[in-house]
MARVO-145173 format. One record per residue (C-alpha): chain; x, y, z; residue in three letters. Coordinates in pm, 1 decimal, decimal comma. Example, Ala and Ser with C-alpha at 12.3 -4.5 7.8 and 13.67 -1.06 7.14 Angstrom:
BEGIN
("A" (1230,0 -450,0 780,0) "ALA")
("A" (1367,0 -106,0 714,0) "SER")
//
This chain:
BEGIN
("A" (14521,6 6177,0 6880,7) "MET")
("A" (14827,7 6357,2 7112,7) "LYS")
("A" (14785,4 6668,4 7258,0) "TRP")
("A" (15003,3 6942,3 7455,5) "LEU")
("A" (15214,4 6707,2 7653,7) "SER")
("A" (15458,4 6875,6 7939,8) "CYS")
("A" (15756,8 7033,5 7835,5) "ILE")
("A" (16107,2 6831,1 7884,2) "LEU")
("A" (16214,5 6883,6 8268,6) "LEU")
("A" (16570,2 6959,5 8097,5) "SER")
("A" (16396,8 7293,7 8014,8) "LEU")
("A" (16551,2 7589,3 8181,6) "PHE")
("A" (16283,7 7700,8 8475,3) "ILE")
("A" (16265,6 8118,9 8592,9) "SER")
("A" (16135,7 8201,5 8883,8) "ASN")
("A" (15824,9 8419,0 8771,9) "VAL")
("A" (15847,2 8667,6 9065,4) "PHE")
("A" (16151,4 8783,3 8846,9) "SER")
("A" (15969,8 8835,6 8519,0) "GLN")
("A" (15765,2 9138,4 8400,5) "GLU")
("A" (15514,4 8881,7 8162,5) "ILE")
("A" (15288,7 9255,4 8049,4) "SER")
("A" (15233,0 9240,1 7711,3) "GLY")
("A" (15105,0 9015,4 7426,8) "LYS")
("A" (15114,9 8614,5 7365,0) "TRP")
("A" (15064,8 8418,4 7119,7) "TYR")
("A" (14953,7 8049,8 7154,6) "GLY")
("A" (14784,3 7726,1 7162,6) "LYS")
("A" (14517,2 7579,2 7349,6) "LEU")
("A" (14371,5 7238,0 7367,7) "THR")
("A" (14085,5 7045,0 7407,5) "GLN")
("A" (14051,9 6677,5 7557,7) "GLY")
("A" (13862,7 6374,4 7381,4) "PRO")
("A" (13526,5 6473,9 7364,0) "GLY")
("A" (13581,9 6828,7 7383,5) "GLY")
("A" (13444,1 7054,2 7026,0) "TYR")
("A" (13823,9 7053,6 6858,8) "ASN")
("A" (14169,1 6927,4 6962,6) "ASP")
("A" (14330,4 7262,9 6857,0) "LEU")
("A" (14259,5 7656,5 6894,8) "TYR")
("A" (14502,9 7937,0 6841,1) "ASP")
("A" (14525,5 8172,2 7210,8) "LEU")
("A" (14630,7 8500,6 7265,6) "GLU")
("A" (14626,2 8629,6 7615,7) "LEU")
("A" (14656,2 9051,8 7635,6) "SER")
("A" (14799,8 9092,7 7992,5) "LEU")
("A" (14939,7 9370,9 8210,3) "ASN")
("A" (15095,7 9298,8 8551,4) "GLN")
("A" (15191,9 9513,2 8816,9) "LYS")
("A" (15034,9 9366,9 9219,3) "LYS")
("A" (14802,2 9177,9 9009,8) "ASN")
("A" (14774,7 9068,4 8679,4) "ILE")
("A" (14474,6 9179,6 8456,0) "TRP")
("A" (14407,4 9143,5 8047,9) "GLY")
("A" (14210,0 8961,3 7796,7) "GLU")
("A" (14199,5 8626,4 7641,1) "SER")
("A" (14079,6 8558,2 7297,9) "PHE")
("A" (14056,3 8246,5 7142,4) "ALA")
("A" (13942,0 8145,3 6831,6) "SER")
("A" (13947,6 7875,9 6556,8) "TYR")
("A" (13891,3 8010,6 6210,3) "GLY")
("A" (13591,2 8275,1 6181,7) "ASN")
("A" (13346,9 8079,7 6332,5) "ALA")
("A" (13487,3 8058,0 6648,2) "ASN")
("A" (13555,8 8357,3 6865,6) "LYS")
("A" (13560,8 8441,7 7239,4) "ILE")
("A" (13765,0 8729,4 7432,5) "ARG")
("A" (13691,5 8749,8 7760,4) "VAL")
("A" (13839,7 9049,0 8024,1) "GLY")
("A" (14049,0 8859,3 8318,4) "LEU")
("A" (14253,7 8880,6 8633,4) "SER")
("A" (14486,3 8730,0 8794,0) "GLY")
("A" (14793,5 8664,5 9061,0) "ARG")
("A" (15113,1 8515,8 9063,0) "ILE")
("A" (15173,4 8173,8 9320,6) "ALA")
("A" (15511,4 8085,8 9355,9) "ARG")
("A" (15604,5 7960,8 9012,3) "ASP")
("A" (15278,2 7978,0 8860,7) "SER")
("A" (15050,1 8265,5 8693,6) "ILE")
("A" (14676,8 8198,0 8752,7) "LEU")
("A" (14437,9 8387,3 8519,2) "LEU")
("A" (14027,0 8346,5 8562,8) "SER")
("A" (13811,9 8502,1 8297,0) "GLU")
("A" (13511,4 8673,9 8403,8) "THR")
("A" (13198,8 8591,9 8275,2) "ILE")
("A" (13078,6 8921,3 8297,4) "GLU")
("A" (13341,7 9028,4 8065,4) "LEU")
("A" (13274,9 8883,2 7839,6) "ILE")
("A" (13306,6 9128,0 7432,0) "ARG")
("A" (13301,7 8835,7 7159,0) "GLU")
("A" (13126,9 8562,4 7221,0) "ASP")
("A" (13112,8 8379,2 6860,9) "THR")
("A" (13023,0 8020,2 6797,0) "VAL")
("A" (12943,4 7738,4 6542,8) "PRO")
("A" (12530,0 7604,0 6572,7) "TRP")
("A" (12516,4 7379,0 6931,6) "GLY")
("A" (12864,3 7482,0 7115,7) "TRP")
("A" (12860,0 7662,2 7359,9) "ILE")
("A" (13141,0 7882,9 7492,6) "ALA")
("A" (13410,2 7781,6 7835,8) "CYS")
("A" (13510,1 8031,2 8099,5) "ILE")
("A" (13801,0 7952,3 8091,0) "LYS")
("A" (14105,3 7928,3 8435,8) "LYS")
("A" (14485,2 7932,1 8333,0) "PHE")
("A" (14734,3 7781,7 8540,8) "LYS")
("A" (15072,7 7887,2 8378,6) "LEU")
("A" (15382,1 7869,5 8411,4) "THR")
("A" (15707,4 8125,5 8269,9) "TYR")
("A" (15965,5 7937,9 8080,5) "ARG")
("A" (16253,0 7999,3 7908,2) "LYS")
("A" (16389,9 7766,6 7577,4) "HIS")
("A" (16663,4 7861,4 7384,9) "ASN")
("A" (16597,9 8252,1 7432,7) "ASN")
("A" (16197,5 8227,9 7340,5) "ILE")
("A" (15985,9 8276,7 7641,3) "GLU")
("A" (15715,8 8099,6 7654,5) "TYR")
("A" (15384,1 8099,3 7897,3) "LEU")
("A" (15274,8 7668,9 7952,9) "GLU")
("A" (14988,8 7523,7 8115,0) "GLY")
("A" (14600,9 7370,4 8140,2) "THR")
("A" (14327,3 7535,6 8138,6) "TRP")
("A" (13998,5 7377,2 8316,9) "THR")
("A" (13655,0 7564,5 8266,1) "GLY")
("A" (13242,8 7591,6 8317,8) "VAL")
("A" (12987,6 7636,2 8055,6) "SER")
("A" (12868,3 8005,2 7972,8) "LYS")
("A" (12541,4 7884,1 8020,2) "ASP")
("A" (12552,1 7656,1 8286,9) "ASN")
("A" (12861,7 7700,9 8565,3) "GLN")
("A" (12777,0 7336,2 8653,1) "GLU")
("A" (12834,9 7157,0 8368,7) "ASP")
("A" (13237,2 7152,8 8326,9) "THR")
("A" (13421,2 7185,3 7989,7) "CYS")
("A" (13710,7 6964,5 7868,5) "ILE")
("A" (14003,0 7040,4 7991,1) "PRO")
("A" (14333,7 7106,4 7790,0) "GLY")
("A" (14660,6 7195,3 7788,4) "ARG")
("A" (14826,9 7587,7 7671,9) "VAL")
("A" (15137,5 7688,7 7518,8) "ILE")
("A" (15208,2 8039,9 7461,2) "LEU")
("A" (15499,7 8246,6 7315,7) "SER")
("A" (15581,3 8642,8 7260,5) "ARG")
("A" (15586,3 8657,1 6976,4) "SER")
("A" (15455,9 8416,5 6621,4) "LEU")
("A" (15798,5 8351,7 6512,5) "SER")
("A" (15882,7 8275,0 6851,6) "GLY")
("A" (15556,0 7965,0 6884,8) "LEU")
("A" (15601,1 7842,3 6580,7) "ASN")
("A" (15994,7 7838,6 6596,9) "LEU")
("A" (15898,6 7672,6 6998,9) "LEU")
("A" (15636,0 7411,8 6829,5) "LEU")
("A" (15899,7 7317,2 6519,3) "SER")
("A" (16163,5 7276,3 6786,8) "GLU")
("A" (15996,6 7051,2 7018,5) "LEU")
("A" (15720,7 6896,5 6792,4) "LYS")
("A" (15779,5 6571,0 6935,3) "ASP")
("A" (15725,9 6674,8 7296,0) "SER")
("A" (15443,0 6925,9 7205,1) "ILE")
("A" (15192,6 6837,3 6946,0) "ILE")
("A" (15066,0 6636,2 6709,4) "ASN")
("A" (14786,0 6786,6 6537,7) "THR")
("A" (14712,3 6482,5 6297,6) "GLN")
("A" (14345,2 6355,5 6289,5) "GLN")
("A" (14300,6 5973,6 6310,7) "ILE")
("A" (14387,8 5793,6 5939,6) "THR")
("A" (14512,2 5519,2 5836,3) "TYR")
("A" (14900,3 5413,5 5868,1) "GLN")
("A" (14934,1 5074,5 5695,3) "SER")
("A" (15111,6 5085,6 5369,2) "LYS")
("A" (14859,8 4886,2 5215,6) "GLU")
("A" (14437,7 4998,7 5184,1) "PRO")
("A" (14243,5 4778,5 5434,7) "PRO")
("A" (14049,8 4504,6 5333,3) "VAL")
("A" (13739,9 4496,6 5566,2) "ILE")
("A" (13421,4 4254,5 5628,7) "ASN")
("A" (13145,3 4431,1 5676,3) "PHE")
("A" (12845,9 4210,9 5672,9) "THR")
("A" (13050,9 4004,4 6005,5) "GLU")
("A" (12921,4 4079,3 6342,5) "LYS")
("A" (13090,2 4360,1 6575,6) "PHE")
("A" (13179,0 4276,6 6933,0) "GLN")
("A" (12843,7 4026,9 6905,7) "ASN")
("A" (12643,3 4254,3 6774,5) "THR")
("A" (12528,8 4257,3 6415,8) "THR")
("A" (12558,1 4616,2 6262,4) "PRO")
("A" (12243,1 4804,4 6093,6) "GLU")
("A" (12237,9 4977,3 5832,8) "LYS")
("A" (12133,8 5359,2 5898,9) "VAL")
("A" (12126,1 5502,5 5606,7) "THR")
("A" (12523,8 5563,9 5326,8) "GLU")
("A" (12603,2 5943,8 5193,1) "ILE")
("A" (12857,5 6052,5 4925,0) "ASN")
("A" (13131,1 6246,6 5045,8) "VAL")
("A" (13333,3 6431,1 4875,6) "TYR")
("A" (13578,0 6587,9 5111,2) "GLN")
("A" (13868,4 6336,8 5261,8) "GLN")
("A" (13844,7 6555,7 5623,8) "ASP")
("A" (13515,4 6474,5 5769,1) "LEU")
("A" (13329,9 6624,1 6152,5) "GLN")
("A" (13122,2 6441,8 6373,1) "ILE")
("A" (12879,2 6599,4 6572,6) "MET")
("A" (12710,2 6363,3 6873,2) "LEU")
("A" (12466,1 6495,1 7128,7) "LEU")
("A" (12148,6 6341,5 7293,9) "ASP")
("A" (11810,2 6453,8 7084,7) "TYR")
("A" (11556,0 6291,8 7368,5) "MET")
("A" (11589,6 6296,7 7738,3) "LYS")
("A" (11940,0 6290,4 7915,5) "ILE")
("A" (12001,4 5946,1 8051,2) "ASP")
("A" (12366,8 5846,3 8088,0) "ASN")
("A" (12367,3 5677,7 7749,7) "ASP")
("A" (12743,1 5622,1 7606,6) "THR")
("A" (12880,6 5532,6 7309,8) "VAL")
("A" (13172,4 5403,9 7128,4) "SER")
("A" (13259,9 5500,4 6777,7) "VAL")
("A" (13450,1 5320,2 6489,2) "TYR")
("A" (13579,2 5359,3 6143,2) "LEU")
("A" (13649,8 5104,8 5942,9) "ASN")
("A" (13633,6 4854,2 6288,9) "ARG")
("A" (13904,9 5091,9 6453,3) "ASP")
("A" (13809,5 5303,2 6735,3) "ILE")
("A" (13794,9 5685,7 6648,2) "LEU")
("A" (13677,7 5756,3 7041,5) "LEU")
("A" (13580,8 5528,2 7320,1) "LYS")
("A" (13333,6 5602,7 7568,7) "ASN")
("A" (13130,7 5931,1 7482,8) "ILE")
("A" (12831,6 6016,3 7694,6) "LYS")
("A" (12609,6 6168,5 7495,5) "ILE")
("A" (12457,5 6471,6 7634,3) "THR")
("A" (12339,8 6811,2 7533,9) "LYS")
("A" (12629,9 6956,6 7427,8) "ARG")
("A" (12791,7 6782,2 7122,6) "PRO")
("A" (13084,2 6577,6 7096,8) "THR")
("A" (13341,7 6659,5 6799,2) "ILE")
("A" (13510,5 6388,5 6619,1) "ILE")
("A" (13736,4 6488,3 6347,2) "ASN")
("A" (13875,1 6206,6 6138,9) "LEU")
("A" (14037,2 6158,2 5764,1) "LYS")
("A" (13919,2 5912,4 5530,6) "LEU")
("A" (14154,9 5686,3 5375,7) "ASP")
("A" (14147,1 5811,0 5031,6) "SER")
("A" (14242,8 5446,5 4889,6) "ARG")
("A" (13889,7 5331,3 4976,3) "ILE")
("A" (13551,5 5427,1 4860,0) "GLU")
("A" (13316,1 5249,8 5095,9) "LEU")
("A" (13385,9 5341,6 5454,8) "HIS")
("A" (13180,0 5221,8 5764,4) "GLU")
("A" (13153,5 5465,4 6085,9) "VAL")
("A" (13007,7 5208,5 6386,4) "LEU")
("A" (12779,7 5353,7 6693,3) "LEU")
("A" (12862,2 5063,7 7005,7) "TYR")
("A" (12623,6 5159,0 7272,6) "ALA")
("A" (12856,5 5077,8 7567,2) "GLU")
("A" (12547,1 5110,7 7774,9) "ASN")
("A" (12139,7 5113,5 7726,0) "LEU")
("A" (12096,7 5454,2 7988,7) "GLY")
("A" (11854,6 5473,9 8182,6) "LEU")
("A" (11619,1 5450,5 7898,4) "VAL")
("A" (11684,3 5190,9 7654,9) "PRO")
("A" (11781,2 5150,8 7377,6) "PRO")
("A" (12064,7 5434,7 7343,9) "ASN")
("A" (11991,9 5688,3 7137,9) "THR")
("A" (12137,6 6010,2 6994,3) "SER")
("A" (12194,0 6231,2 6716,0) "GLU")
("A" (12445,0 6287,4 6496,7) "LEU")
("A" (12564,6 6525,3 6232,3) "ILE")
("A" (12798,1 6432,2 5981,6) "LEU")
("A" (12948,4 6780,8 5814,9) "ILE")
("A" (13115,5 6715,4 5490,6) "ASP")
("A" (13253,8 7097,3 5386,8) "GLY")
("A" (12962,5 7304,0 5345,8) "GLU")
("A" (12723,1 7003,1 5402,7) "ASN")
("A" (12538,6 6879,9 5694,4) "LYS")
("A" (12348,3 6553,0 5748,9) "TYR")
("A" (12112,5 6519,9 6057,8) "ARG")
("A" (12110,4 6133,1 6155,9) "ILE")
("A" (11866,6 5968,5 6406,9) "MET")
("A" (12119,2 5673,8 6629,1) "ILE")
("A" (11917,3 5403,7 6796,6) "VAL")
("A" (12175,8 5123,6 6923,6) "SER")
("A" (12146,7 4842,7 7188,8) "ASP")
("A" (12304,6 4533,9 7291,0) "LYS")
("A" (12189,8 4324,7 6971,3) "GLU")
("A" (12240,7 4578,1 6704,2) "LYS")
("A" (12496,1 4807,3 6641,9) "THR")
("A" (12420,0 5138,1 6446,3) "ALA")
("A" (12600,3 5173,1 6082,0) "ALA")
("A" (12659,4 5467,3 5857,7) "LEU")
("A" (12774,1 5441,2 5522,5) "TYR")
("A" (13065,3 5671,0 5353,8) "LEU")
("A" (13110,2 5632,2 5042,7) "ARG")
("A" (13373,6 5887,3 4924,9) "TYR")
("A" (13343,7 6060,5 4542,9) "LYS")
("A" (13658,7 6320,9 4547,1) "PRO")
("A" (13559,8 6359,4 4184,5) "SER")
("A" (13229,4 6385,1 4165,1) "ALA")
("A" (13131,3 6716,1 4321,7) "LYS")
//
């Protein structure tokens, strides 16, 4: 996957001190690999006098809505905004997710007469401020039409939200019986799935002991060196519709403090959810098989 990247340096940059940023801003917020999701909608409602105050609203469909009061200031050419945990006004998240209290570092820019704010965000868990959130990038415009035009014009340098999928013209031929990185794939279970777009959530179900895994789909890397914690790591994947049987491997990069490497995997297939216990070590790699049946349901 790719994330919001810096806008081309050739774009005109205005001095934020001379700009009025009060009002509603519409945009997108990304989260890096290992985050709950790679892309969220974001709205900022800002008031500006000597300082800045207002509200942020991040959402992902109807299942994830976080509305938080914020305040901030101007520092040279940067707009620094911080959400306040005591000003959480809406907190609707899926099971296993935890809201992030975010800090934004933004810059005012103008491109083809479209005003926008672009920058980065960091954050900490609402429930434990020592638990940092996986950061990402932000882009906002004063209107939805401006945002869509900006994303369309600069899509190659800004954003790519496609899920992982095969690019080959011919479907790959995979020998699931072969060893994988000097380990033997050991079948955990086989599940019939009916959606091409799936989601995997990985988390620790025992004591956290620094277990680290890498996840592969049909021997192609999905995500490397995932540290297993109580907070789920979210992986979105897209099955190749030309293949019926797919293999998901969880390769143990280490064995943690207490071998073997253990984790809990939750597979989400539309409205169906499957919970699977995973055990891997340096001799055996846990293998989950997904049989794609798009017309069987």
